[in-house]
C-alpha positions as CSV (number, residue, x, y, z in Angstrom):
1,M,-38.8,5.0,45.0
2,Q,-40.1,5.3,41.5
3,L,-42.7,2.8,40.3
4,S,-41.2,1.3,37.1
5,S,-43.2,1.0,34.0
6,A,-41.6,-2.4,33.4
7,N,-43.8,-5.2,34.7
8,F,-46.3,-2.6,36.1
9,W,-49.4,-4.5,37.1
10,M,-51.1,-1.9,39.2
11,S,-53.9,-1.1,36.9
12,S,-57.4,-1.5,38.4
13,N,-57.7,-5.0,37.0
14,G,-54.0,-6.1,37.4
15,G,-54.0,-7.1,33.8
16,W,-56.9,-9.6,34.3
17,K,-59.3,-10.1,31.5
18,A,-60.6,-13.6,31.9
19,P,-59.8,-16.8,33.9
20,T,-56.2,-18.0,33.8
21,V,-54.2,-20.7,35.5
22,I,-52.7,-18.2,37.9
23,A,-55.9,-16.3,38.5
24,P,-59.0,-18.4,37.8
25,S,-61.2,-15.7,39.2
26,F,-61.0,-11.9,39.4
27,T,-61.0,-12.4,43.2
28,D,-57.6,-14.0,42.8
29,V,-56.0,-10.8,41.3
30,K,-53.0,-9.2,43.0
31,L,-51.8,-5.8,41.9
32,S,-48.0,-5.4,41.8
33,A,-45.2,-3.1,40.7
34,F,-41.4,-2.8,41.0
35,G,-39.8,0.2,42.8
36,V,-36.5,1.3,41.2
37,M,-33.9,4.0,41.5
38,P,-35.6,7.3,40.6
39,D,-34.9,8.7,37.1
40,E,-32.4,11.5,37.0
41,S,-34.9,13.7,35.1
42,M,-37.0,14.1,38.2
43,R,-36.2,17.3,40.2
44,E,-36.2,15.4,43.5
45,A,-34.1,12.6,42.0
46,Q,-30.9,13.0,44.1
47,L,-32.7,13.1,47.5
48,A,-34.9,10.2,46.5
49,A,-31.9,8.3,45.1
50,D,-30.2,8.5,48.5
51,D,-33.4,7.3,50.2
52,F,-33.7,4.4,47.7
53,N,-30.1,3.4,48.4
54,T,-30.9,3.1,52.1
55,A,-34.2,1.4,51.5
56,F,-32.6,-1.2,49.2
57,E,-29.8,-2.0,51.6
58,Q,-32.3,-2.4,54.4
59,A,-34.5,-4.6,52.3
60,C,-31.6,-6.9,51.5
61,E,-30.6,-7.0,55.2
62,L,-34.2,-8.0,56.2
63,Q,-34.0,-10.8,53.7
64,R,-30.7,-12.0,55.1
65,L,-32.0,-11.9,58.7
66,V,-34.7,-14.5,58.0
67,E,-33.2,-16.5,55.1
68,M,-32.8,-20.3,55.4
69,K,-29.2,-21.5,55.8
70,G,-27.7,-22.6,52.5
71,V,-30.6,-21.5,50.3
72,K,-29.4,-19.4,47.4
73,F,-32.7,-18.7,45.5
74,K,-34.8,-15.8,46.7
75,M,-37.9,-14.3,45.2
76,G,-40.6,-11.7,45.7
77,F,-39.0,-8.7,47.3
78,A,-35.5,-7.2,46.9
79,N,-34.0,-8.3,43.6
80,G,-30.5,-7.5,42.3
81,S,-27.1,-6.9,43.8
82,S,-27.2,-3.1,44.0
83,A,-29.6,-0.2,44.3
84,E,-28.6,1.1,40.9
85,T,-29.9,-1.9,39.1
86,G,-32.0,-3.6,41.7
87,T,-35.8,-3.6,42.3
88,I,-38.2,-3.8,45.3
89,K,-41.4,-5.6,44.5
90,I,-44.6,-4.5,46.2
91,K,-48.1,-6.1,46.1
92,H,-51.7,-5.6,47.0
93,N,-54.4,-8.2,47.4
94,L,-57.4,-6.8,45.7
95,F,-59.8,-9.1,47.5
96,E,-60.0,-10.7,51.0
97,E,-62.4,-13.4,52.2
98,V,-65.4,-12.1,54.1
99,D,-65.6,-12.9,57.8
100,D,-67.6,-11.7,60.7
101,L,-65.2,-8.8,61.2
102,N,-65.5,-7.3,57.7
103,R,-68.9,-8.5,56.6
104,H,-70.7,-5.2,57.4
105,D,-69.0,-3.2,54.7
106,A,-68.0,-6.0,52.3
107,G,-69.9,-4.7,49.3
108,D,-69.2,-1.0,49.8
109,A,-66.5,-0.7,47.1
110,L,-68.1,-2.7,44.3
111,D,-70.3,0.0,42.8
112,E,-67.5,2.5,42.3
113,Y,-64.8,0.2,41.2
114,D,-63.5,0.5,37.6
115,A,-64.8,-2.1,35.2
116,A,-61.7,-2.1,33.1
117,N,-63.0,-4.6,30.5
118,A,-65.9,-6.9,29.8
119,G,-64.4,-9.7,31.9
120,V,-64.0,-7.5,35.0
121,A,-67.5,-6.0,34.5
122,E,-69.0,-9.5,34.4
123,A,-67.0,-10.5,37.5
124,L,-68.1,-7.4,39.5
125,A,-71.7,-8.0,38.4
126,A,-71.6,-11.6,39.7
127,L,-70.2,-10.4,43.0
128,K,-73.0,-7.8,43.4
129,A,-75.6,-10.5,42.7
130,Q,-74.5,-12.7,45.6
131,D,-76.9,-12.9,48.5
132,R,-74.0,-13.4,50.8
133,L,-70.7,-12.0,49.7
134,A,-67.7,-14.4,49.9
135,F,-65.1,-11.8,49.1
136,K,-64.6,-8.1,50.0
137,L,-63.0,-5.8,47.4
138,N,-60.2,-3.7,48.8
139,P,-59.2,-0.8,46.5
140,L,-55.5,0.1,46.4
141,P,-54.6,2.3,49.4
142,A,-52.8,4.8,47.2
143,Y,-53.0,8.6,47.7
144,G,-52.2,11.5,45.5
145,K,-50.2,14.6,46.3
146,D,-53.6,16.1,47.5
147,E,-53.7,13.2,50.1
148,Q,-56.9,12.0,48.5
149,L,-57.5,8.3,47.6
150,I,-56.7,7.7,43.9
151,P,-59.8,6.4,42.1
152,S,-59.3,2.9,40.6
153,S,-59.8,4.2,37.0
154,M,-56.7,6.4,37.6
155,Y,-54.2,3.9,39.0
156,C,-52.1,3.8,35.8
157,R,-52.2,7.5,35.1
158,K,-51.3,8.5,38.6
159,L,-48.9,5.8,39.7
160,E,-46.9,4.4,36.7
161,N,-43.4,6.1,36.8
162,A,-44.5,8.2,39.9
163,L,-42.1,8.8,42.8
164,V,-43.8,7.3,45.9
165,E,-43.4,6.6,49.6
166,V,-44.7,3.1,50.5
167,R,-45.4,1.5,53.8
168,F,-45.7,-2.3,53.8
169,T,-45.7,-5.5,55.8
170,L,-43.2,-8.2,54.9
171,T,-43.9,-11.9,55.0
172,H,-41.4,-14.7,54.6
173,W,-41.9,-18.4,53.6
174,G,-39.1,-20.8,53.7
175,I,-39.8,-23.6,51.2
176,R,-37.6,-26.6,51.7
177,A,-37.2,-29.3,49.0
178,G,-35.8,-32.8,48.9
179,A,-32.4,-31.9,47.4
180,K,-29.7,-31.9,50.1
181,D,-27.7,-29.2,48.3
182,G,-30.6,-26.7,48.7
183,T,-30.8,-26.0,44.9
184,S,-34.5,-26.6,44.8
185,A,-35.3,-24.8,48.0
186,K,-36.2,-21.1,48.1
187,D,-36.9,-18.2,50.3
188,V,-40.1,-16.4,49.3
189,Y,-40.9,-12.8,50.4
190,N,-44.1,-10.9,50.0
191,A,-44.3,-7.1,50.6
192,D,-48.0,-6.2,51.1
193,I,-48.8,-2.5,50.8
194,V,-50.3,-0.8,53.9
195,D,-50.5,2.6,52.1
196,M,-48.7,4.5,49.4
197,M,-48.3,8.3,48.9
198,V,-47.4,10.0,45.6
199,L,-44.5,12.4,46.2
200,V,-43.9,13.4,42.6
201,P,-46.4,12.7,39.8
202,P,-45.3,10.8,36.7
203,P,-43.7,12.8,34.0
204,P,-46.1,13.9,31.2
205,P,-46.3,11.4,28.3
206,I,-44.4,12.4,25.2
207,A,-46.9,13.7,22.7
208,S,-47.1,11.9,19.4
209,P,-46.5,14.0,16.3
210,K,-49.8,15.1,14.6
211,K,-50.7,13.1,11.5
212,R,-50.4,15.1,8.2
213,K,-51.9,14.4,4.9
214,V,-49.1,13.8,2.4
215,S,-49.5,15.1,-1.1
216,N,-48.9,12.7,-4.0
217,L,-47.0,15.5,-5.8
218,H,-43.9,17.3,-4.6
219,P,-44.7,20.9,-3.4
220,S,-42.5,22.4,-6.2
221,S,-44.0,20.2,-8.9
222,P,-45.3,22.4,-11.9
223,T,-48.3,20.1,-12.1
224,K,-49.3,20.8,-8.4
225,K,-48.7,24.5,-8.9
226,H,-50.9,24.5,-11.9
227,V,-53.7,22.7,-10.0
228,I,-53.4,25.2,-7.1
229,K,-53.7,28.2,-9.5
230,K,-57.0,26.8,-10.8
């Protein structure tokens, strides 16, 4: 599938700059993106489109297998009625709580991670200063065509609009509400990335035209010609 540039939150900071209601701390950040039908301009588009059709149908079927009876509202994974216009949402939890199993390497990724802005730099510095880390940083397990892990500073450049193969685990929550008609209940799905491989890099950005200095006088103006002769 192709990672759409619309609602692309897979930069190193996931768009986080400072505490918000949804993410009070940098350790609450989740990177996310939507997979869509590959653009026709990509040379591998037809084969990838067939794969996405199959993937989207299977994603919808997985949702149906575990959905709550009578619940109409679904969120978090396969969205839309067809592969042509639908999306598949994938996520990555940037941090996990430190426990006895992961404590030995909990601080390994902090030094090399991209400090995308002042807020992130401050948050990373605060984590490094802890005597006993409470959270472990898990860089996005995304790999380029060379099969090398993509550096955090290159997430946007290497992944936005790229054609990728993704493996993930799917979790489902059934949230029941008081309404008997099921209108306030919902099925929530979460596709957590196991690993991701770039199959086709993003198309090169369209170059902006170079700025030119515009003369105050028309090129054919006698006044300008006179000035040039001088």
